[in-house]
Wavefront OBJ file of the C-alpha trace (Angstrom):
o trace
v 0.147 0.023 -0.266
v 1.344 3.245 -0.575
v 1.994 5.860 2.452
v 2.468 9.339 0.764
v 1.879 12.170 2.286
v 0.670 14.646 -0.040
v 0.069 18.475 0.738
v -2.623 19.923 -1.553
v -3.905 23.502 -1.072
v -6.177 25.171 -2.911
v -3.882 28.205 -3.731
v -6.085 30.698 -5.690
v -3.176 33.004 -7.502
v -0.373 29.856 -6.629
v 0.878 28.561 -9.641
v 2.905 25.030 -9.324
v 6.504 25.656 -11.226
v 5.483 24.139 -14.715
v 1.821 23.217 -14.352
v -1.073 25.312 -15.569
v -3.004 27.968 -14.668
v -6.779 28.513 -14.431
v -8.492 31.016 -16.748
v -10.732 32.068 -13.876
v -9.614 35.570 -12.817
v -9.082 36.472 -9.256
v -12.460 38.055 -8.028
v -12.222 41.238 -6.269
v -8.220 41.068 -6.554
v -6.028 44.108 -6.729
v -3.735 44.569 -9.884
v -0.498 43.057 -9.735
v -1.904 40.355 -6.827
v -2.599 37.186 -6.996
v -5.291 36.214 -4.340
v -4.156 33.014 -2.534
v -6.931 30.431 -0.682
v -5.748 27.937 1.871
v -7.497 25.515 3.638
v -6.504 21.957 4.757
v -8.203 18.628 5.625
v -6.165 15.535 6.402
v -6.479 11.900 5.668
v -4.868 10.443 8.757
v -2.645 6.921 8.456
v -3.898 3.613 9.190
v -1.465 2.841 11.611
v -2.833 4.344 15.070
v -4.131 7.496 16.232
v -1.144 9.674 15.653
v -2.046 13.260 13.755
v 0.907 14.779 12.770
v -1.027 18.170 11.714
v -1.054 18.575 15.864
v 3.044 19.733 14.704
v 2.594 21.563 11.545
v 4.751 24.697 10.425
v 4.596 25.940 7.196
v 6.840 28.175 5.790
v 6.810 30.499 2.269
v 9.308 32.256 0.968
v 10.247 35.002 -1.915
v 12.465 34.415 -4.746
v 15.430 35.935 -2.770
v 15.080 33.077 0.094
v 13.364 36.222 2.292
v 10.653 34.395 4.625
v 7.384 36.228 4.043
v 4.908 34.179 5.365
v 5.084 31.263 8.245
v 2.143 29.103 9.980
v 2.603 27.122 13.056
v -0.513 25.281 13.330
v -3.277 23.905 11.473
v -5.741 26.701 12.935
v -3.196 29.284 12.063
v -3.356 28.923 8.580
v -5.628 31.606 7.116
v -8.218 31.100 4.633
v -7.086 33.559 1.809
v -4.095 35.920 1.201
v -2.465 37.892 -1.767
v 0.419 37.822 -2.836
v 2.125 40.035 -5.341
v 3.045 38.124 -8.574
v 6.158 36.323 -8.893
v 8.534 33.096 -7.949
v 7.639 31.368 -4.342
v 8.967 28.328 -2.476
v 6.578 26.797 0.391
v 7.877 24.398 2.599
v 6.118 22.105 4.756
v 6.807 20.178 8.127
v 4.474 17.312 9.735
v 4.833 15.629 13.291
v 7.492 15.563 15.552
v 11.343 14.610 15.473
v 11.598 12.230 18.258
v 14.591 9.770 17.961
v 12.527 6.726 18.782
v 8.615 6.475 19.050
v 5.621 4.188 18.954
v 3.517 6.991 17.970
v 4.668 10.359 16.645
v 6.540 10.630 12.870
v 7.643 13.335 11.149
v 8.005 14.582 7.169
v 9.085 16.765 5.152
v 8.275 18.759 1.431
v 8.854 21.827 -0.329
v 7.708 22.652 -3.822
v 8.300 25.981 -5.795
v 5.612 27.845 -7.515
v 4.755 30.790 -8.896
v 1.880 33.261 -8.603
v 0.565 35.100 -11.863
v -1.746 38.191 -11.509
v -5.542 37.588 -11.610
v -5.271 33.934 -12.077
v -5.980 30.832 -9.810
v -3.578 27.852 -9.656
v -2.569 25.107 -7.448
v 0.691 23.732 -5.945
v 1.269 20.268 -4.413
v 3.848 19.653 -2.209
v 4.574 16.081 -1.411
v 5.734 15.389 2.057
v 7.700 12.558 2.800
v 8.505 10.526 5.712
v 11.405 10.791 7.319
v 11.780 7.980 9.920
v 12.861 4.344 9.365
v 10.043 2.130 10.186
v 10.696 -0.857 12.177
v 7.779 -3.824 12.815
v 9.010 -7.161 15.042
v 6.314 -9.823 14.861
v 6.405 -12.421 17.610
v 5.417 -15.734 16.214
v 2.726 -17.875 19.154
v 5.735 -19.935 20.104
v 7.343 -17.555 22.107
v 4.645 -16.786 24.357
v 4.049 -20.386 24.635
v 7.884 -21.081 25.306
v 9.043 -18.150 27.061
v 7.423 -16.529 30.292
v 6.018 -13.455 30.412
v 8.508 -10.238 30.180
v 9.808 -11.054 27.190
v 10.902 -8.013 24.796
v 13.129 -7.200 22.096
v 14.839 -3.990 21.902
v 15.612 -1.728 18.542
v 17.905 1.256 18.391
v 19.719 3.407 15.763
v 23.691 2.297 15.949
v 25.996 -0.359 15.759
v 25.130 -1.671 19.063
v 22.613 -1.962 21.587
v 23.477 -1.514 24.935
v 20.391 -2.662 27.032
v 21.165 -1.012 30.457
v 21.290 2.589 28.878
v 18.175 1.611 26.993
v 16.476 0.135 30.658
v 17.578 4.083 31.855
v 16.760 5.917 29.040
v 20.141 6.907 27.951
v 19.770 5.457 24.773
v 16.485 6.371 22.368
v 15.232 2.567 21.180
v 12.246 0.849 21.023
v 10.907 -1.839 23.392
v 8.597 -4.294 22.134
v 6.956 -6.409 24.410
v 4.395 -7.266 21.892
v 4.378 -7.729 17.920
v 3.840 -3.781 16.857
v 5.677 -1.243 15.208
v 8.070 1.468 16.081
v 9.875 4.622 14.461
v 13.189 5.688 14.778
v 14.777 8.802 13.408
v 18.530 7.562 12.392
v 21.161 10.373 13.289
v 23.301 12.398 11.065
v 25.418 9.654 9.398
v 23.940 6.367 10.642
v 23.343 3.577 8.525
v 22.869 0.904 11.212
v 19.872 -0.556 13.569
v 20.862 -2.720 16.437
v 18.275 -5.555 18.110
v 18.316 -7.347 20.974
v 15.638 -10.431 22.147
v 15.967 -11.265 25.593
v 13.572 -14.013 27.436
v 13.267 -16.454 30.431
v 12.745 -19.920 29.523
v 11.439 -21.758 32.500
v 13.911 -24.738 32.120
v 16.588 -23.168 30.001
v 17.142 -19.594 31.781
v 17.608 -16.512 30.443
v 18.036 -17.000 26.595
v 19.413 -13.812 24.416
v 20.214 -13.031 20.688
v 21.001 -9.889 19.088
v 21.843 -8.882 15.670
v 22.908 -5.614 13.724
v 21.181 -4.079 10.189
v 23.517 -2.710 7.839
v 22.680 -0.090 4.992
v 19.290 1.195 6.575
v 17.529 3.848 4.614
v 15.615 6.253 6.082
v 12.082 5.937 5.465
v 12.670 1.873 5.033
v 10.661 -0.522 6.623
v 12.275 -3.420 8.338
v 10.572 -6.549 9.720
v 11.798 -8.518 12.362
v 10.149 -12.120 13.111
v 10.683 -14.320 16.275
v 10.009 -17.711 16.698
v 11.159 -20.530 18.977
v 12.342 -23.998 18.395
v 14.794 -26.095 20.581
v 15.637 -27.852 17.169
v 17.357 -24.286 15.666
v 20.752 -23.147 17.225
v 20.533 -20.687 20.211
v 16.640 -21.408 20.303
v 15.371 -18.275 18.846
v 15.068 -18.113 14.872
v 15.015 -14.617 13.376
v 13.854 -13.692 10.381
v 14.512 -10.350 8.819
v 12.803 -8.352 6.054
v 14.021 -5.264 4.783
v 11.227 -3.424 2.355
v 12.775 -0.174 1.236
v 10.398 0.576 -1.533
v 8.285 4.225 -0.659
v 5.248 2.297 -1.835
v 5.063 -0.311 0.475
v 5.770 2.101 4.025
v 5.055 5.469 3.998
v 1.204 6.873 5.318
v -0.570 8.751 3.482
v -1.755 11.811 4.849
v -3.844 14.443 2.398
v -3.959 17.812 2.653
v -7.021 19.094 1.252
v -9.841 21.675 1.894
v -13.157 20.337 3.103
v -16.265 20.763 0.674
v -18.231 23.795 1.546
v -21.689 24.932 1.239
v -23.876 28.511 0.807
v -27.245 29.275 0.838
v -28.098 31.238 -2.457
v -28.799 34.516 -1.745
v -29.238 33.876 2.283
v -26.629 33.115 4.897
v -26.963 29.565 6.299
v -26.258 30.752 10.042
v -28.810 32.833 10.241
v -32.237 31.462 11.294
v -34.665 31.306 7.666
v -38.199 32.236 8.183
v -40.046 30.088 5.275
v -43.500 31.203 4.355
v -43.551 30.330 0.482
v -40.849 29.798 -2.479
v -37.619 27.703 -3.203
v -34.458 27.566 -1.352
v -30.793 27.015 -3.063
v -28.039 25.450 -1.747
v -24.278 25.498 -3.535
v -21.997 23.052 -2.776
v -18.331 22.662 -3.673
v -15.250 20.799 -3.136
v -11.910 19.795 -4.161
v -12.383 16.575 -5.052
v -15.141 14.775 -6.656
v -18.275 15.013 -4.313
v -19.068 10.473 -3.494
v -21.818 11.368 -0.768
v -24.217 14.101 -0.024
v -27.122 13.900 2.084
v -29.956 15.698 3.813
v -31.204 14.885 7.117
v -34.191 16.209 8.741
v -35.841 14.863 12.136
v -35.601 11.380 11.352
v -35.628 11.430 7.540
v -32.585 11.048 5.146
v -32.352 12.277 1.493
v -30.098 11.280 -1.314
v -29.029 14.931 -2.715
v -26.535 13.449 -5.451
v -29.227 10.884 -6.951
v -32.907 12.565 -4.855
v -36.083 11.136 -5.183
v -38.076 12.803 -2.917
v -40.754 15.271 -4.707
v -39.083 18.827 -4.328
v -36.165 18.163 -4.124
v -33.777 18.656 -7.320
v -30.303 18.630 -7.662
v -27.560 19.602 -11.071
v -24.597 18.272 -10.677
v -22.559 21.253 -12.892
v -19.010 18.979 -12.238
v -18.220 16.137 -10.482
v -16.986 19.217 -7.801
v -20.061 21.120 -7.790
v -23.788 20.589 -7.234
v -26.523 22.984 -6.892
v -29.756 21.771 -4.461
v -32.855 23.175 -4.713
v -35.364 22.158 -2.115
v -38.502 23.596 -3.457
v -42.105 24.393 -1.706
v -43.655 20.937 -2.256
v -41.070 20.023 -0.089
v -40.330 22.366 2.148
v -44.464 23.138 2.765
v -44.731 19.815 4.468
v -42.262 20.000 6.843
v -43.457 20.324 10.346
v -44.600 23.406 12.025
v -41.699 25.068 14.521
v -37.906 24.875 14.201
v -36.126 22.268 12.133
v -32.638 21.779 11.741
v -31.456 21.285 8.426
v -28.384 18.786 8.185
v -25.934 18.101 5.505
v -23.487 15.783 5.257
v -20.915 16.067 2.350
v -17.868 13.778 1.146
v -15.909 14.155 -1.887
v -13.340 11.323 -3.258
v -10.179 13.025 -1.255
v -11.286 12.813 1.671
v -13.029 15.500 2.241
v -16.309 15.868 5.023
v -18.577 18.868 5.899
v -21.624 18.742 8.061
v -23.435 22.120 7.973
v -26.546 22.827 9.451
v -29.015 25.421 9.195
v -32.357 26.296 11.074
v -35.617 26.462 9.103
v -38.619 27.957 10.879
v -42.173 26.791 9.651
v -45.066 29.039 10.754
v -48.317 26.861 12.244
v -49.189 24.758 14.828
v -46.334 22.311 16.817
v -46.956 18.996 16.516
v -47.016 17.688 20.501
v -44.985 15.241 21.553
v -44.200 13.326 24.914
v -41.991 15.896 26.246
v -45.147 18.518 25.760
v -47.157 16.917 28.479
v -47.004 15.555 31.989
v -49.706 12.791 33.161
v -49.139 13.183 36.664
v -49.703 17.014 36.752
v -51.938 16.229 33.910
v -50.988 18.975 32.124
v -50.103 19.704 28.192
v -48.472 22.717 26.740
v -49.464 23.695 23.106
v -47.118 25.444 21.025
v -47.456 27.548 17.816
v -45.082 29.541 15.400
v -46.246 32.656 14.380
v -44.179 35.223 11.875
v -46.592 37.933 12.266
v -45.062 41.236 13.314
v -48.157 42.744 14.463
v -49.288 41.052 17.781
v -51.992 38.157 16.581
v -54.659 36.804 18.562
v -53.433 33.309 19.014
v -55.638 31.076 20.921
v -55.634 27.765 21.418
v -58.011 24.540 21.907
v -57.850 21.107 23.231
v -60.292 18.263 23.971
v -60.487 14.974 24.908
v -62.198 12.119 22.185
v -61.121 8.745 23.359
v -60.820 7.883 26.818
v -59.739 3.981 28.075
v -60.876 2.987 24.520
v -63.917 4.240 24.407
v -65.263 7.642 22.169
v -66.114 10.656 24.532
v -67.887 13.718 23.524
v -66.188 16.377 25.331
v -66.198 20.567 24.927
v -63.506 22.526 23.898
v -60.989 23.299 26.517
v -59.717 26.908 25.000
v -57.122 29.398 26.151
v -55.144 32.240 24.834
v -51.620 31.862 24.131
v -48.866 33.976 25.052
v -45.765 34.951 23.655
v -42.920 32.406 25.156
v -39.517 33.812 22.822
v -38.851 34.623 19.119
v -41.724 33.573 16.965
v -42.817 31.148 19.570
v -46.596 31.001 21.254
v -47.712 28.506 23.602
v -50.719 27.990 26.193
v -50.427 25.429 29.064
v -53.398 23.403 29.923
v -54.123 22.270 33.457
v -56.970 20.107 35.393
v -59.074 22.228 37.200
v -60.216 20.763 40.823
v -63.122 20.593 42.829
v -63.053 20.721 46.581
v -65.253 19.259 49.206
v -65.211 17.507 52.494
v -65.415 14.348 52.908
v -66.978 12.242 55.421
v -64.194 12.519 57.927
v -64.611 16.303 57.282
v -61.536 16.834 55.416
v -61.105 19.185 52.327
v -60.357 16.421 49.317
v -60.303 17.285 45.627
v -61.245 15.523 42.460
v -60.423 16.993 39.061
v -63.100 18.922 37.024
v -64.627 16.592 33.874
v -63.271 18.016 30.853
v -60.340 19.932 32.070
v -56.259 18.571 32.005
v -55.257 15.460 29.995
v -55.312 12.216 31.379
v -53.611 8.812 30.510
v -54.684 6.501 27.995
v -56.952 9.004 25.965
v -56.823 10.956 22.960
v -56.988 14.344 22.541
v -57.583 16.761 19.523
v -55.940 20.366 19.470
v -56.073 23.138 17.154
v -54.908 27.015 17.322
v -56.446 29.900 15.486
v -54.498 33.491 14.572
v -56.958 36.220 14.432
v -59.777 33.763 13.922
v -58.037 32.066 11.162
v -57.654 28.050 11.925
v -53.975 27.795 10.857
v -53.487 24.380 12.156
v -55.183 21.108 13.871
v -53.791 18.005 14.760
v -54.183 14.564 17.714
v -52.076 12.839 20.002
v -52.502 9.902 22.418
v -51.439 9.419 25.934
v -50.618 5.756 26.137
v -49.054 4.665 29.368
v -47.499 1.185 30.272
v -48.657 1.688 33.965
v -51.095 -1.517 35.567
v -51.859 -3.039 38.588
v -49.296 -5.956 39.180
v -51.835 -9.622 38.965
v -54.455 -7.104 38.941
v -56.683 -10.157 37.042
v -56.170 -12.966 39.489
v -55.103 -15.207 37.012
v -52.005 -17.081 38.923
v -51.906 -19.489 41.345
v -48.396 -19.033 42.591
v -49.415 -15.365 43.946
v -48.265 -15.537 47.984
v -51.557 -14.214 48.385
v -52.748 -17.672 48.233
v -50.385 -19.518 50.035
v -50.155 -20.144 53.658
v -48.001 -17.642 55.742
v -45.551 -17.280 52.656
v -46.897 -13.396 52.770
v -43.881 -12.174 54.789
v -41.485 -11.538 51.691
v -44.346 -10.460 49.128
v -43.791 -8.781 45.982
v -47.242 -7.159 45.804
v -50.046 -9.198 46.881
v -50.532 -10.616 50.536
v -52.735 -11.900 52.883
v -53.475 -13.055 56.407
v -53.620 -17.026 55.204
v -51.974 -18.848 58.724
v -52.059 -22.037 60.219
v -55.220 -21.301 62.082
v -57.195 -19.555 59.029
v -55.909 -20.669 55.661
v -59.053 -19.661 53.754
v -59.069 -16.036 54.131
v -58.059 -15.519 50.791
v -58.228 -18.592 47.817
v -58.080 -18.494 44.216
v -62.176 -18.989 43.355
v -64.384 -18.697 40.621
v -67.558 -16.535 40.350
v -70.346 -15.698 37.563
v -68.671 -12.259 36.126
v -65.095 -12.490 36.774
v -63.028 -11.945 34.304
v -60.266 -14.988 32.684
v -60.738 -17.874 34.662
v -60.403 -17.277 38.236
v -60.773 -14.437 41.017
v -59.805 -13.807 44.526
v -62.405 -15.396 47.311
v -62.120 -13.667 50.440
v -63.618 -15.704 53.007
v -63.903 -14.454 56.833
v -63.592 -17.554 59.334
v -63.745 -17.845 63.609
v -60.739 -19.295 64.833
v -60.050 -19.878 68.082
v -59.142 -17.343 70.887
v -60.173 -14.268 68.564
v -63.091 -15.268 67.303
v -62.676 -13.556 63.882
v -60.442 -13.735 61.123
v -61.293 -10.898 58.024
v -61.087 -12.493 54.425
v -58.442 -10.589 52.996
v -56.361 -9.474 50.357
v -53.529 -6.151 50.657
v -50.503 -4.750 48.796
v -47.713 -5.245 51.172
v -46.863 -8.096 53.899
v -48.622 -10.350 56.461
v -46.691 -12.544 59.202
v -47.278 -14.063 62.447
v -46.100 -11.999 65.603
v -46.168 -15.277 68.615
v -48.924 -17.529 68.391
v -52.108 -15.152 68.543
v -50.903 -11.871 67.142
v -50.912 -11.171 63.324
v -48.869 -8.366 61.867
v -49.880 -6.367 58.543
v -47.678 -4.197 57.059
v -49.052 -1.844 54.337
v -47.453 -0.490 51.430
v -45.533 -1.239 48.365
v -42.922 0.077 45.761
v -44.605 1.392 42.691
v -43.715 4.081 40.263
v -46.579 6.077 39.634
v -46.242 7.282 35.560
v -49.673 8.975 35.098
v -52.385 9.978 37.719
v -55.493 7.430 37.936
v -58.927 8.908 38.191
v -60.332 6.001 39.632
v -59.469 2.543 40.623
v -61.857 -0.339 38.377
v -62.853 -3.347 39.944
v -65.144 -6.380 39.654
v -66.520 -7.787 43.069
v -69.862 -9.343 44.772
v -70.110 -9.205 48.301
v -71.975 -11.487 51.088
v -72.241 -9.138 53.826
v -74.010 -10.000 57.144
v -74.807 -8.724 60.903
v -72.016 -8.304 63.664
v -71.862 -11.785 65.400
v -68.412 -11.429 66.913
v -67.165 -8.265 68.616
v -64.588 -7.812 71.347
v -65.404 -4.140 72.452
v -62.427 -2.904 71.394
v -63.282 1.138 71.142
v -62.706 2.572 67.906
v -65.703 1.343 65.476
v -68.857 2.774 64.985
v -70.885 -0.200 64.532
v -71.364 -3.165 67.400
v -72.239 -6.677 67.671
v -75.747 -6.486 65.900
v -75.199 -4.176 63.917
v -74.493 -4.469 59.541
v -71.442 -5.253 58.999
v -69.116 -3.427 55.825
v -66.612 -4.932 53.688
v -64.288 -2.746 52.027
v -62.417 -2.004 48.900
v -59.812 0.843 48.650
v -56.535 1.727 46.874
v -54.252 4.385 48.196
v -51.532 6.899 46.803
v -48.974 7.366 49.538
v -45.963 8.934 50.098
v -44.207 6.909 52.768
v -40.383 5.736 53.977
v -41.865 2.556 55.612
v -44.446 0.516 55.452
v -47.200 1.033 57.956
v -47.759 -1.587 60.192
v -51.289 -2.959 62.075
v -50.687 -5.358 64.668
v -54.088 -7.216 65.650
v -54.911 -10.847 67.542
v -56.066 -11.498 71.558
v -55.590 -7.762 72.438
v -56.875 -4.235 71.128
v -55.327 -3.362 67.835
v -52.316 -1.315 67.413
v -51.588 1.002 64.141
v -55.626 0.760 62.535
v -56.071 3.468 59.920
v -58.558 4.776 57.835
v -57.362 7.209 54.601
v -60.585 8.878 54.971
v -59.858 10.156 58.083
v -56.143 11.040 58.307
v -54.233 12.817 55.752
v -50.611 11.208 56.850
v -49.417 8.200 58.992
v -45.937 8.301 60.958
v -44.616 6.867 57.518
v -45.483 9.706 55.604
v -48.461 11.453 53.739
v -51.606 9.938 52.040
v -51.503 11.677 48.632
v -55.124 10.316 47.852
v -57.249 7.294 47.945
v -60.225 5.413 46.164
v -62.643 3.913 48.811
v -65.612 1.675 48.517
v -68.012 0.406 51.601
v -70.368 -2.101 51.206
v -72.691 -2.199 53.709
v -74.676 -5.568 52.767
v -75.151 -8.255 49.904
v -74.042 -6.986 46.460
v -77.562 -7.736 44.183
v -77.544 -10.361 41.824
v -75.651 -13.752 41.360
v -72.923 -12.006 39.174
v -70.119 -9.953 40.018
v -70.126 -5.971 39.287
v -68.031 -3.696 38.044
v -67.422 -0.342 39.823
v -64.828 2.581 39.260
v -64.183 3.684 42.851
v -63.018 7.300 42.340
v -59.509 9.123 43.745
v -60.067 11.907 46.542
v -56.521 13.657 46.705
v -55.650 15.612 49.668
v -52.707 17.175 48.270
v -53.200 17.274 43.814
v -49.693 18.981 43.428
v -47.805 15.652 45.409
v -45.901 13.109 43.384
v -44.967 10.341 45.377
v -41.006 10.250 46.020
v -40.761 7.824 48.783
v -39.955 4.178 49.382
v -43.259 2.809 49.431
v -46.090 4.564 47.346
v -49.257 2.285 46.552
v -51.921 0.442 48.894
v -54.361 -1.545 47.949
v -56.482 -3.458 50.326
v -59.510 -5.729 50.278
v -61.714 -6.628 53.606
v -64.540 -8.703 53.970
v -64.861 -7.115 57.496
v -64.255 -3.426 57.679
v -63.102 -3.563 60.979
v -61.430 -6.950 61.116
v -58.182 -5.837 63.109
v -60.887 -5.132 66.435
v -62.048 -8.747 66.330
v -65.223 -6.912 65.292
v -67.816 -8.224 62.021
v -69.779 -11.027 60.348
v -67.461 -14.658 60.531
v -69.519 -15.710 57.756
v -68.456 -12.753 55.156
v -67.563 -13.782 51.691
v -65.858 -10.985 49.462
v -65.178 -11.749 45.469
v -62.763 -9.544 43.695
v -61.154 -9.452 40.259
v -59.658 -7.299 37.506
v -58.079 -4.430 39.449
v -57.364 -1.855 36.746
v -56.363 2.159 36.487
v -59.005 4.334 35.049
v -58.107 7.743 33.783
l 1 2 3 4 5 6 7 8 9 10 11 12 13 14 15 16 17 18 19 20 21 22 23 24 25 26 27 28 29 30 31 32 33 34 35 36 37 38 39 40 41 42 43 44 45 46 47 48 49 50 51 52 53 54 55 56 57 58 59 60 61 62 63 64 65 66 67 68 69 70 71 72 73 74 75 76 77 78 79 80 81 82 83 84 85 86 87 88 89 90 91 92 93 94 95 96 97 98 99 100 101 102 103 104 105 106 107 108 109 110 111 112 113 114 115 116 117 118 119 120 121 122 123 124 125 126 127 128 129 130 131 132 133 134 135 136 137 138 139 140 141 142 143 144 145 146 147 148 149 150 151 152 153 154 155 156 157 158 159 160 161 162 163 164 165 166 167 168 169 170 171 172 173 174 175 176 177 178 179 180 181 182 183 184 185 186 187 188 189 190 191 192 193 194 195 196 197 198 199 200 201 202 203 204 205 206 207 208 209 210 211 212 213 214 215 216 217 218 219 220 221 222 223 224 225 226 227 228 229 230 231 232 233 234 235 236 237 238 239 240 241 242 243 244 245 246 247 248 249 250 251 252 253 254 255 256 257 258 259 260 261 262 263 264 265 266 267 268 269 270 271 272 273 274 275 276 277 278 279 280 281 282 283 284 285 286 287 288 289 290 291 292 293 294 295 296 297 298 299 300 301 302 303 304 305 306 307 308 309 310 311 312 313 314 315 316 317 318 319 320 321 322 323 324 325 326 327 328 329 330 331 332 333 334 335 336 337 338 339 340 341 342 343 344 345 346 347 348 349 350 351 352 353 354 355 356 357 358 359 360 361 362 363 364 365 366 367 368 369 370 371 372 373 374 375 376 377 378 379 380 381 382 383 384 385 386 387 388 389 390 391 392 393 394 395 396 397 398 399 400 401 402 403 404 405 406 407 408 409 410 411 412 413 414 415 416 417 418 419 420 421 422 423 424 425 426 427 428 429 430 431 432 433 434 435 436 437 438 439 440 441 442 443 444 445 446 447 448 449 450 451 452 453 454 455 456 457 458 459 460 461 462 463 464 465 466 467 468 469 470 471 472 473 474 475 476 477 478 479 480 481 482 483 484 485 486 487 488 489 490 491 492 493 494 495 496 497 498 499 500 501 502 503 504 505 506 507 508 509 510 511 512 513 514 515 516 517 518 519 520 521 522 523 524 525 526 527 528 529 530 531 532 533 534 535 536 537 538 539 540 541 542 543 544 545 546 547 548 549 550 551 552 553 554 555 556 557 558 559 560 561 562 563 564 565 566 567 568 569 570 571 572 573 574 575 576 577 578 579 580 581 582 583 584 585 586 587 588 589 590 591 592 593 594 595 596 597 598 599 600 601 602 603 604 605 606 607 608 609 610 611 612 613 614 615 616 617 618 619 620 621 622 623 624 625 626 627 628 629 630 631 632 633 634 635 636 637 638 639 640 641 642 643 644 645 646 647 648 649 650 651 652 653 654 655 656 657 658 659 660 661 662 663 664 665 666 667 668 669 670 671 672 673 674 675 676 677 678 679 680 681 682 683 684 685 686 687 688 689 690 691 692 693 694 695 696 697 698 699 700 701 702 703 704 705 706 707 708 709 710 711 712 713 714 715
């Protein structure tokens, strides 16, 4: 492979000695001057990531040898300069002059050229590698037969001193694995010396050394080592010398990157598009190989366009005019769109350029525009009018939880929140009331804000004229784990295995094994439901049929402990919890007389189904048994527990038998104590079903049965 370093500059006004001149006149040039334009780009060597252009020196001399220009970095090179007509010489140096390195290399080149007034030409400077390349290759037999730590030293000169090499007083390459290094031969030195050293497990230290004479600068010398007990010295050394520059020099190309300009407009300025076409002029030093346009997720080939409204004219292999017509631009979404051009040429030049276009109208709603917990959405429109227009946004829900709905339009006036940008944020209205505990609670007003699992239509008018409409869907994957009660392996259906449940638990224990079991009932969803059957175990008299999100375990023989609460990541605020149920609720026949419950023996018993959104640092513990319970709680009468806040609750109290012989479906509405808070604690959800509302007090009807199934959120 030929590895030549080529310095190629588009030097307008510079003419390679003996080369041809362009007939193109230098625009705006001063009489007697030639205009010099310099633009550099590189194609790095395939060997490693070393970039010699980080150490660049360019010098330009006049015919008398006087230095007239010098540049010590690629960034310092000007985009253009003017020189008097005459003869000049350019010298280029690249890289670092290090005596020994595995990365650094150095190159040098020079060329004479002539500047002709008013004309454009090009000068090529071929920079050649000055290093001697050394490649060491270890056969697998070396690693197989030597201990770790074998190495090869290579240095310039007739003899290699390994001690001096180790101490750093001798510039040398240390190869511990196969690789390539670079040496810079001192003046008058024409030889390389090398030494292999390795520890054999049985034969001890083995060394082999040698010398290579008549070494050429920029030559490549390959040293191959393999181990064999049948060969003298045990190390077989093969030397390959290749001084052909076609096989070892690195290839680096100085070439201007492609350029792109707007025809009649500045690509760096924001383009407020209303109509018409826009043209882009693309030029390159080498033949164009790839030109694409990206807008959002879409990509378009500009060398061979097929998209309606995009045309391209290749006036030469290095010049392309791209026209984006109204047919293409007018269908781009409203708002700010970034047009990204990726351009490559065959000389390795590359350019990525962008241009921001703004389009009037209603901006599409994305996931980042709405919040399904706070129930807000921000609508946006791009407006160019110089006067202050009356911008009005409209929003309404068209489907909810999979069903069509008919709601009135919510409407808000837009406010200017940025250049050409008007917005309006729709938020829910909250109805305040007092619950059964006398506490203030809030519920969202129908037709306000946005909620999950719904479809919304939205629109905007400017001064009463419609300027766009759209729709979006607020889908969510949030669900209640195993809400269908179909898995027989749930801890809640087992006996005394709810102490480490990840969600559902029950009070099933050795004295009351059927408080929660998998059952069937008419009207259930799927094949199974949960059956919660109260019982009358000895000593306590009543064990309520129950199902809850939390834990249950026994503390001694007669005390049961429930820990309410499970971790849960809330993605969206629910309006209600939907559940199927059927209850048989009798008269209280077991009453220990503990203070607290509002009912007593002989009264109608009650069952409960409820859900709570909580912000707790720990689970809430309730203990009950042969003595008065501790930790009893009711989310309708308290806004918090010791563990943290109760943000909201959905409560269903059943004070009699369910009518009919099939399960009923009920949406239990949430009431919020704090509609602005969002759970951030360790435990965020409680769901509880009890065949006896006051079971922890050992009060209720011992024959109550509650069937529940298909727990899900309603939005």
